[in-house]
N, C-alpha and C positions, 0 to 999 in steps of 0.2 A: 505493501499500499504506499502511495505515496502522495505528498501535499501538493499543493498547486506552484511550488517552486521546485518539483521534483526531487525532494529529499524524502527520504524514508520516514515515514508517519508513524509515530508508536500507537501501536493499539493497547488497549486494556490490561494485556499481560506484561507488555514493556513500559506502559506511559504512566501517565499518572492519575488516569481516571478508572483503575481497578476497582477501589470500593464502592462507586456509584454504580458500575456495570455490576459488579456481583450484587449488591443489593436489589437491583432491577431483576437479575435473573432468579433471586430468591422471590421475589414478588411474583414473577412467571410460575415458579413452581408452585407457591399458594395458591395461584388461580387453575391450575390445572386438574382436571377431575379424575383422570384415570392414573392410578398408583403407579403404572409402568411408565408412563409419559412422565409424569413427576419424578420418578426414580431415574430417569433418564437426563433430565436436568440438573438434578441435585449432583448426579457422577459428573456431568459435564463441568459443572459450576467447581465443585471438589479437584478435579484434574485442573483446572485454570488455576486453583488457588493454590497448588503443588508446584506447577510451573512457574508462577509468580513468585513464590518464595524461592524458588530455586535461583531465578532470576536476581533477586534482590540480595540475598545471602552469599552466592558462589559467581555473581556476575555471569553466569551462564545463560546464555540465550537460548530462547527455545527452539528447539527442533520443529519448524514449520510444518513438517508431514504430520506430525503428533499431534500438533494442535489441530490441524485440519481433520486428522482422524478421530482422535478422541473429545475434543469440544466443539468445533463447528458442524461435523456432521451430526452427531447426535441431535445437538440443537435444531439443526436444519429439517432432520426427519420428526421432531416433535412439531415444530411449524406446519410442515406438509400435512402431517398426521391430525392435526387440530383444526386444519381448515376444512375437513372432510363433514 
């Protein structure tokens, strides 16, 4: 992801907006009726928290393939299933 100047933009895991982003995911979690989907959001949020913690403590940049697979993909699946 890049900003208007072509510089890599920080997302919630590496940027300053992790807490509000995580709070919004928690809100989504509370609104989802199906336990399976609720758990999927909770698991994605927890995985993002671990990745964020690794980034903050070890300055370990996230493996974006892992972010895609373990955070974004489950959240997109919940979104798509919830639209039905």
